[in-house]
HTML snippet that shows the backbone in 3Dmol.js (N, CA, C, O; Angstrom):
<script src="https://3Dmol.org/build/3Dmol-min.js"></script>
<div id="view" style="width:600px;height:400px;position:relative"></div>
<script>
const pdb = `
ATOM      1  N   MET A   1       0.708  -1.039   0.027  1.00  0.00           N
ATOM      2  CA  MET A   1      -0.142  -0.054   0.047  1.00  0.00           C
ATOM      3  C   MET A   1       0.875   1.159   0.209  1.00  0.00           C
ATOM      4  O   MET A   1       1.782   1.116   1.039  1.00  0.00           O
ATOM      5  N   PRO A   2       0.647   2.346  -0.719  1.00  0.00           N
ATOM      6  CA  PRO A   2       1.233   3.595  -0.509  1.00  0.00           C
ATOM      7  C   PRO A   2       1.097   4.296   0.950  1.00  0.00           C
ATOM      8  O   PRO A   2       0.150   4.183   1.728  1.00  0.00           O
ATOM      9  N   TYR A   3       2.158   4.966   1.100  1.00  0.00           N
ATOM     10  CA  TYR A   3       2.341   5.240   2.737  1.00  0.00           C
ATOM     11  C   TYR A   3       0.988   6.625   2.560  1.00  0.00           C
ATOM     12  O   TYR A   3       0.416   6.905   3.614  1.00  0.00           O
ATOM     13  N   THR A   4       0.625   7.267   1.512  1.00  0.00           N
ATOM     14  CA  THR A   4      -0.440   8.195   1.643  1.00  0.00           C
ATOM     15  C   THR A   4      -1.706   7.632   1.836  1.00  0.00           C
ATOM     16  O   THR A   4      -2.683   8.375   1.929  1.00  0.00           O
ATOM     17  N   ILE A   5      -1.858   5.975   1.936  1.00  0.00           N
ATOM     18  CA  ILE A   5      -3.571   5.715   2.507  1.00  0.00           C
ATOM     19  C   ILE A   5      -3.620   6.077   3.856  1.00  0.00           C
ATOM     20  O   ILE A   5      -4.783   5.902   4.217  1.00  0.00           O
ATOM     21  N   GLY A   6      -2.873   6.536   4.875  1.00  0.00           N
ATOM     22  CA  GLY A   6      -2.983   6.743   5.977  1.00  0.00           C
ATOM     23  C   GLY A   6      -3.086   8.099   6.279  1.00  0.00           C
ATOM     24  O   GLY A   6      -3.196   8.319   7.485  1.00  0.00           O
ATOM     25  N   LEU A   7      -3.083   9.109   5.523  1.00  0.00           N
ATOM     26  CA  LEU A   7      -3.505   9.887   5.639  1.00  0.00           C
ATOM     27  C   LEU A   7      -4.889  10.142   5.764  1.00  0.00           C
ATOM     28  O   LEU A   7      -5.786   9.536   5.178  1.00  0.00           O
ATOM     29  N   VAL A   8      -5.040  11.323   6.776  1.00  0.00           N
ATOM     30  CA  VAL A   8      -6.207  11.942   7.410  1.00  0.00           C
ATOM     31  C   VAL A   8      -6.783  13.254   6.924  1.00  0.00           C
ATOM     32  O   VAL A   8      -6.348  14.236   7.525  1.00  0.00           O
ATOM     33  N   PRO A   9      -7.505  13.444   6.141  1.00  0.00           N
ATOM     34  CA  PRO A   9      -8.017  14.656   5.527  1.00  0.00           C
ATOM     35  C   PRO A   9      -8.656  15.142   6.664  1.00  0.00           C
ATOM     36  O   PRO A   9      -9.088  14.346   7.498  1.00  0.00           O
ATOM     37  N   GLY A  10      -8.784  16.444   6.819  1.00  0.00           N
ATOM     38  CA  GLY A  10      -9.766  17.377   7.624  1.00  0.00           C
ATOM     39  C   GLY A  10      -9.451  18.801   8.129  1.00  0.00           C
ATOM     40  O   GLY A  10      -8.318  19.260   7.985  1.00  0.00           O
ATOM     41  N   PRO A  11     -10.483  19.537   8.744  1.00  0.00           N
ATOM     42  CA  PRO A  11      -9.422  20.816   9.478  1.00  0.00           C
ATOM     43  C   PRO A  11      -8.668  20.486  10.778  1.00  0.00           C
ATOM     44  O   PRO A  11      -8.913  19.635  11.633  1.00  0.00           O
ATOM     45  N   ASN A  12      -7.851  21.239  10.702  1.00  0.00           N
ATOM     46  CA  ASN A  12      -6.899  21.164  12.118  1.00  0.00           C
ATOM     47  C   ASN A  12      -6.169  19.852  11.972  1.00  0.00           C
ATOM     48  O   ASN A  12      -5.903  19.247  13.011  1.00  0.00           O
ATOM     49  N   VAL A  13      -5.835  19.368  10.880  1.00  0.00           N
ATOM     50  CA  VAL A  13      -5.049  17.852  10.394  1.00  0.00           C
ATOM     51  C   VAL A  13      -3.734  18.285   9.948  1.00  0.00           C
ATOM     52  O   VAL A  13      -3.700  18.901   8.883  1.00  0.00           O
ATOM     53  N   ILE A  14      -2.749  18.094  10.511  1.00  0.00           N
ATOM     54  CA  ILE A  14      -1.769  18.160   9.708  1.00  0.00           C
ATOM     55  C   ILE A  14      -0.676  16.773   9.905  1.00  0.00           C
ATOM     56  O   ILE A  14      -0.139  16.341  10.925  1.00  0.00           O
ATOM     57  N   ASN A  15      -0.614  16.319   8.536  1.00  0.00           N
ATOM     58  CA  ASN A  15       0.002  14.973   8.430  1.00  0.00           C
ATOM     59  C   ASN A  15       1.546  15.121   8.001  1.00  0.00           C
ATOM     60  O   ASN A  15       1.990  15.578   6.947  1.00  0.00           O
ATOM     61  N   SER A  16       2.409  14.482   9.382  1.00  0.00           N
ATOM     62  CA  SER A  16       3.993  14.691   9.507  1.00  0.00           C
ATOM     63  C   SER A  16       4.587  13.154   8.711  1.00  0.00           C
ATOM     64  O   SER A  16       4.390  11.956   8.911  1.00  0.00           O
ATOM     65  N   PHE A  17       5.268  13.832   7.891  1.00  0.00           N
ATOM     66  CA  PHE A  17       6.384  12.662   7.433  1.00  0.00           C
ATOM     67  C   PHE A  17       7.728  12.742   8.553  1.00  0.00           C
ATOM     68  O   PHE A  17       8.088  13.787   9.095  1.00  0.00           O
ATOM     69  N   MET A  18       8.379  11.373   8.763  1.00  0.00           N
ATOM     70  CA  MET A  18       9.338  11.345   9.871  1.00  0.00           C
ATOM     71  C   MET A  18      10.486  12.050   8.781  1.00  0.00           C
ATOM     72  O   MET A  18      11.236  12.788   9.420  1.00  0.00           O
ATOM     73  N   GLN A  19      10.684  12.030   7.908  1.00  0.00           N
ATOM     74  CA  GLN A  19      11.975  12.211   7.131  1.00  0.00           C
ATOM     75  C   GLN A  19      11.677  13.477   6.575  1.00  0.00           C
ATOM     76  O   GLN A  19      12.278  13.604   5.508  1.00  0.00           O
ATOM     77  N   ASP A  20      10.870  14.640   6.918  1.00  0.00           N
ATOM     78  CA  ASP A  20      10.644  15.822   6.376  1.00  0.00           C
ATOM     79  C   ASP A  20      11.503  16.808   7.379  1.00  0.00           C
ATOM     80  O   ASP A  20      11.169  17.064   8.536  1.00  0.00           O
ATOM     81  N   GLY A  21      12.540  17.254   6.788  1.00  0.00           N
ATOM     82  CA  GLY A  21      13.358  18.069   7.504  1.00  0.00           C
ATOM     83  C   GLY A  21      14.585  17.292   8.168  1.00  0.00           C
ATOM     84  O   GLY A  21      15.338  17.904   8.926  1.00  0.00           O
ATOM     85  N   CYS A  22      14.782  15.940   7.881  1.00  0.00           N
ATOM     86  CA  CYS A  22      15.729  15.353   8.493  1.00  0.00           C
ATOM     87  C   CYS A  22      16.040  14.092   7.665  1.00  0.00           C
ATOM     88  O   CYS A  22      15.603  12.966   7.903  1.00  0.00           O
ATOM     89  N   PRO A  23      16.751  14.401   6.792  1.00  0.00           N
ATOM     90  CA  PRO A  23      17.028  12.994   5.687  1.00  0.00           C
ATOM     91  C   PRO A  23      17.950  12.011   5.948  1.00  0.00           C
ATOM     92  O   PRO A  23      18.234  11.129   5.138  1.00  0.00           O
ATOM     93  N   VAL A  24      18.530  12.146   7.272  1.00  0.00           N
ATOM     94  CA  VAL A  24      19.007  10.743   8.054  1.00  0.00           C
ATOM     95  C   VAL A  24      18.290   9.793   8.749  1.00  0.00           C
ATOM     96  O   VAL A  24      18.713   8.704   9.136  1.00  0.00           O
ATOM     97  N   ASP A  25      16.748  10.434   8.946  1.00  0.00           N
ATOM     98  CA  ASP A  25      15.584   9.793   9.820  1.00  0.00           C
ATOM     99  C   ASP A  25      15.098   8.610   9.026  1.00  0.00           C
ATOM    100  O   ASP A  25      14.359   8.973   8.110  1.00  0.00           O
ATOM    101  N   TYR A  26      15.286   7.267   9.091  1.00  0.00           N
ATOM    102  CA  TYR A  26      15.081   6.155   8.436  1.00  0.00           C
ATOM    103  C   TYR A  26      13.762   5.376   8.738  1.00  0.00           C
ATOM    104  O   TYR A  26      13.402   4.371   8.126  1.00  0.00           O
ATOM    105  N   SER A  27      13.129   5.940   9.703  1.00  0.00           N
ATOM    106  CA  SER A  27      12.349   5.559  10.797  1.00  0.00           C
ATOM    107  C   SER A  27      11.011   4.628  10.227  1.00  0.00           C
ATOM    108  O   SER A  27      10.000   5.307  10.049  1.00  0.00           O
ATOM    109  N   ASP A  28      10.907   3.471   9.984  1.00  0.00           N
ATOM    110  CA  ASP A  28       9.941   2.763   9.762  1.00  0.00           C
ATOM    111  C   ASP A  28       8.603   2.962  10.523  1.00  0.00           C
ATOM    112  O   ASP A  28       8.263   3.922  11.216  1.00  0.00           O
ATOM    113  N   HIS A  29       7.860   1.711  10.199  1.00  0.00           N
ATOM    114  CA  HIS A  29       6.722   1.723  11.030  1.00  0.00           C
ATOM    115  C   HIS A  29       6.792   1.241  12.588  1.00  0.00           C
ATOM    116  O   HIS A  29       6.183   1.788  13.508  1.00  0.00           O
ATOM    117  N   LEU A  30       7.646   0.119  12.703  1.00  0.00           N
ATOM    118  CA  LEU A  30       8.127   0.067  14.123  1.00  0.00           C
ATOM    119  C   LEU A  30       8.739   1.079  14.711  1.00  0.00           C
ATOM    120  O   LEU A  30       8.296   1.557  15.755  1.00  0.00           O
ATOM    121  N   ALA A  31       9.874   1.552  14.095  1.00  0.00           N
ATOM    122  CA  ALA A  31      10.819   2.429  14.685  1.00  0.00           C
ATOM    123  C   ALA A  31      10.017   3.835  15.139  1.00  0.00           C
ATOM    124  O   ALA A  31      10.341   4.612  16.037  1.00  0.00           O
ATOM    125  N   ILE A  32       9.281   3.883  14.557  1.00  0.00           N
ATOM    126  CA  ILE A  32       8.530   5.612  15.053  1.00  0.00           C
ATOM    127  C   ILE A  32       8.125   5.540  16.423  1.00  0.00           C
ATOM    128  O   ILE A  32       8.162   6.528  17.157  1.00  0.00           O
ATOM    129  N   ALA A  33       7.641   4.124  16.893  1.00  0.00           N
ATOM    130  CA  ALA A  33       7.270   4.108  18.283  1.00  0.00           C
ATOM    131  C   ALA A  33       8.127   4.541  19.429  1.00  0.00           C
ATOM    132  O   ALA A  33       7.656   5.007  20.467  1.00  0.00           O
ATOM    133  N   ALA A  34       9.400   4.368  19.203  1.00  0.00           N
ATOM    134  CA  ALA A  34      10.528   4.689  19.944  1.00  0.00           C
ATOM    135  C   ALA A  34      11.729   5.905  19.442  1.00  0.00           C
ATOM    136  O   ALA A  34      12.877   6.155  19.808  1.00  0.00           O
ATOM    137  N   SER A  35      10.678   6.565  18.283  1.00  0.00           N
ATOM    138  CA  SER A  35      11.605   7.627  18.062  1.00  0.00           C
ATOM    139  C   SER A  35      11.540   9.063  18.546  1.00  0.00           C
ATOM    140  O   SER A  35      10.442   9.617  18.502  1.00  0.00           O
ATOM    141  N   HIS A  36      12.618   9.745  19.014  1.00  0.00           N
ATOM    142  CA  HIS A  36      12.372  11.042  19.744  1.00  0.00           C
ATOM    143  C   HIS A  36      11.924  12.059  18.851  1.00  0.00           C
ATOM    144  O   HIS A  36      11.404  13.090  19.278  1.00  0.00           O
ATOM    145  N   ARG A  37      12.131  11.783  17.360  1.00  0.00           N
ATOM    146  CA  ARG A  37      11.928  12.814  16.922  1.00  0.00           C
ATOM    147  C   ARG A  37      10.221  12.377  16.619  1.00  0.00           C
ATOM    148  O   ARG A  37       9.508  13.324  16.949  1.00  0.00           O
ATOM    149  N   GLY A  38       9.532  11.369  16.159  1.00  0.00           N
ATOM    150  CA  GLY A  38       8.284  11.181  16.792  1.00  0.00           C
ATOM    151  C   GLY A  38       7.510  11.495  17.498  1.00  0.00           C
ATOM    152  O   GLY A  38       6.347  11.788  17.217  1.00  0.00           O
ATOM    153  N   ALA A  39       8.053  11.492  18.630  1.00  0.00           N
ATOM    154  CA  ALA A  39       7.688  11.773  19.922  1.00  0.00           C
ATOM    155  C   ALA A  39       7.490  13.628  20.018  1.00  0.00           C
ATOM    156  O   ALA A  39       6.527  14.284  20.416  1.00  0.00           O
ATOM    157  N   MET A  40       8.592  13.995  19.574  1.00  0.00           N
ATOM    158  CA  MET A  40       8.710  15.730  19.789  1.00  0.00           C
ATOM    159  C   MET A  40       7.536  16.092  18.709  1.00  0.00           C
ATOM    160  O   MET A  40       6.583  16.731  19.153  1.00  0.00           O
ATOM    161  N   ILE A  41       7.530  15.766  17.452  1.00  0.00           N
ATOM    162  CA  ILE A  41       6.325  15.925  16.626  1.00  0.00           C
ATOM    163  C   ILE A  41       5.026  15.694  17.218  1.00  0.00           C
ATOM    164  O   ILE A  41       4.097  16.488  17.076  1.00  0.00           O
ATOM    165  N   ALA A  42       4.957  14.779  17.781  1.00  0.00           N
ATOM    166  CA  ALA A  42       3.232  14.282  18.255  1.00  0.00           C
ATOM    167  C   ALA A  42       3.040  15.494  19.404  1.00  0.00           C
ATOM    168  O   ALA A  42       2.089  16.258  19.244  1.00  0.00           O
ATOM    169  N   LEU A  43       4.142  15.727  20.838  1.00  0.00           N
ATOM    170  CA  LEU A  43       3.956  16.739  21.393  1.00  0.00           C
ATOM    171  C   LEU A  43       3.846  18.059  21.150  1.00  0.00           C
ATOM    172  O   LEU A  43       3.239  18.929  21.774  1.00  0.00           O
ATOM    173  N   ASN A  44       4.738  18.132  19.819  1.00  0.00           N
ATOM    174  CA  ASN A  44       3.959  19.614  19.452  1.00  0.00           C
ATOM    175  C   ASN A  44       2.754  19.736  18.750  1.00  0.00           C
ATOM    176  O   ASN A  44       2.086  20.758  18.907  1.00  0.00           O
ATOM    177  N   ALA A  45       2.362  18.810  17.971  1.00  0.00           N
ATOM    178  CA  ALA A  45       0.956  18.752  17.343  1.00  0.00           C
ATOM    179  C   ALA A  45      -0.081  18.806  18.865  1.00  0.00           C
ATOM    180  O   ALA A  45      -1.187  19.327  18.716  1.00  0.00           O
ATOM    181  N   LEU A  46       0.164  18.452  19.815  1.00  0.00           N
ATOM    182  CA  LEU A  46      -1.013  18.238  20.861  1.00  0.00           C
ATOM    183  C   LEU A  46      -0.450  19.536  21.743  1.00  0.00           C
ATOM    184  O   LEU A  46      -1.342  20.064  22.408  1.00  0.00           O
ATOM    185  N   ASP A  47       0.583  20.015  21.842  1.00  0.00           N
ATOM    186  CA  ASP A  47       0.725  21.257  22.680  1.00  0.00           C
ATOM    187  C   ASP A  47       1.355  22.450  21.669  1.00  0.00           C
ATOM    188  O   ASP A  47       2.521  22.730  21.948  1.00  0.00           O
ATOM    189  N   PRO A  48       0.851  23.100  20.686  1.00  0.00           N
ATOM    190  CA  PRO A  48       1.152  24.042  20.063  1.00  0.00           C
ATOM    191  C   PRO A  48       1.849  25.342  20.578  1.00  0.00           C
ATOM    192  O   PRO A  48       2.921  25.789  20.171  1.00  0.00           O
ATOM    193  N   ALA A  49       1.032  25.876  21.565  1.00  0.00           N
ATOM    194  CA  ALA A  49       1.763  26.624  22.547  1.00  0.00           C
ATOM    195  C   ALA A  49       3.070  26.658  23.082  1.00  0.00           C
ATOM    196  O   ALA A  49       3.690  27.707  23.255  1.00  0.00           O
ATOM    197  N   HIS A  50       3.431  25.715  23.306  1.00  0.00           N
ATOM    198  CA  HIS A  50       4.572  25.309  23.987  1.00  0.00           C
ATOM    199  C   HIS A  50       5.672  24.282  23.038  1.00  0.00           C
ATOM    200  O   HIS A  50       6.260  23.308  23.508  1.00  0.00           O
ATOM    201  N   PRO A  51       5.771  24.724  21.722  1.00  0.00           N
ATOM    202  CA  PRO A  51       6.691  23.851  21.165  1.00  0.00           C
ATOM    203  C   PRO A  51       8.185  23.366  21.379  1.00  0.00           C
ATOM    204  O   PRO A  51       8.945  24.290  21.671  1.00  0.00           O
ATOM    205  N   ARG A  52       8.589  22.493  21.320  1.00  0.00           N
ATOM    206  CA  ARG A  52       9.961  22.007  21.664  1.00  0.00           C
ATOM    207  C   ARG A  52      10.696  21.571  20.235  1.00  0.00           C
ATOM    208  O   ARG A  52      10.050  21.409  19.200  1.00  0.00           O
ATOM    209  N   PRO A  53      11.864  21.438  20.309  1.00  0.00           N
ATOM    210  CA  PRO A  53      12.709  21.487  19.063  1.00  0.00           C
ATOM    211  C   PRO A  53      12.511  20.153  18.860  1.00  0.00           C
ATOM    212  O   PRO A  53      12.353  19.366  19.794  1.00  0.00           O
ATOM    213  N   VAL A  54      12.508  19.736  17.326  1.00  0.00           N
ATOM    214  CA  VAL A  54      12.462  18.405  17.134  1.00  0.00           C
ATOM    215  C   VAL A  54      14.137  18.168  16.567  1.00  0.00           C
ATOM    216  O   VAL A  54      14.825  18.853  15.809  1.00  0.00           O
ATOM    217  N   PRO A  55      14.323  17.337  17.044  1.00  0.00           N
ATOM    218  CA  PRO A  55      15.679  16.554  16.523  1.00  0.00           C
ATOM    219  C   PRO A  55      15.891  15.780  15.713  1.00  0.00           C
ATOM    220  O   PRO A  55      15.041  14.902  15.558  1.00  0.00           O
ATOM    221  N   CYS A  56      17.027  15.771  14.911  1.00  0.00           N
ATOM    222  CA  CYS A  56      17.224  15.156  13.743  1.00  0.00           C
ATOM    223  C   CYS A  56      18.165  14.010  13.938  1.00  0.00           C
ATOM    224  O   CYS A  56      19.284  14.523  13.942  1.00  0.00           O
ATOM    225  N   GLU A  57      18.273  12.811  14.090  1.00  0.00           N
ATOM    226  CA  GLU A  57      19.057  12.008  14.523  1.00  0.00           C
ATOM    227  C   GLU A  57      19.193  10.822  13.506  1.00  0.00           C
ATOM    228  O   GLU A  57      18.251  10.565  12.756  1.00  0.00           O
ATOM    229  N   PHE A  58      20.218  10.183  13.477  1.00  0.00           N
ATOM    230  CA  PHE A  58      20.565   8.995  12.471  1.00  0.00           C
ATOM    231  C   PHE A  58      19.394   7.772  13.167  1.00  0.00           C
ATOM    232  O   PHE A  58      19.305   7.386  14.333  1.00  0.00           O
ATOM    233  N   VAL A  59      18.760   7.462  12.211  1.00  0.00           N
ATOM    234  CA  VAL A  59      18.023   6.406  12.485  1.00  0.00           C
ATOM    235  C   VAL A  59      18.159   5.166  10.935  1.00  0.00           C
ATOM    236  O   VAL A  59      17.854   5.296   9.749  1.00  0.00           O
ATOM    237  N   PRO A  60      18.616   4.308  11.543  1.00  0.00           N
ATOM    238  CA  PRO A  60      19.133   3.022  10.450  1.00  0.00           C
ATOM    239  C   PRO A  60      17.423   2.588  10.366  1.00  0.00           C
ATOM    240  O   PRO A  60      16.496   2.556  11.176  1.00  0.00           O
ATOM    241  N   PRO A  61      17.628   2.228   8.640  1.00  0.00           N
ATOM    242  CA  PRO A  61      16.180   1.312   8.403  1.00  0.00           C
ATOM    243  C   PRO A  61      16.030   0.253   8.629  1.00  0.00           C
ATOM    244  O   PRO A  61      16.958  -0.437   8.206  1.00  0.00           O
ATOM    245  N   LEU A  62      15.247  -0.297   9.138  1.00  0.00           N
ATOM    246  CA  LEU A  62      14.672  -1.730   9.527  1.00  0.00           C
ATOM    247  C   LEU A  62      14.723  -2.125  10.918  1.00  0.00           C
ATOM    248  O   LEU A  62      13.877  -2.777  11.529  1.00  0.00           O
ATOM    249  N   THR A  63      16.048  -1.552  11.436  1.00  0.00           N
ATOM    250  CA  THR A  63      16.380  -1.983  12.953  1.00  0.00           C
ATOM    251  C   THR A  63      16.275  -0.642  13.998  1.00  0.00           C
ATOM    252  O   THR A  63      16.298  -0.767  15.222  1.00  0.00           O
ATOM    253  N   GLY A  64      16.170   0.511  13.374  1.00  0.00           N
ATOM    254  CA  GLY A  64      15.713   1.698  14.269  1.00  0.00           C
ATOM    255  C   GLY A  64      16.854   1.771  15.120  1.00  0.00           C
ATOM    256  O   GLY A  64      16.904   2.617  16.014  1.00  0.00           O
TER     257      GLY A  64
END
`;
const viewer = $3Dmol.createViewer("view");
viewer.addModel(pdb, "pdb");
viewer.setStyle({}, {cartoon: {color: "spectrum"}});
viewer.zoomTo();
viewer.render();
</script>
């Protein structure tokens, strides 16, 4: 399936991609659960009034 199948359209919806702004993050479906980058993107979406810096760290493919 294409990755775009899970995009949710709607008001106030932001679809984020792990690799946007960080070309060395190869997080796959499982690695996102333990990703610092994924956590900061989620926290910033939940609390936009208090944004946190989103790190850019190397995450290898498949092994996370």
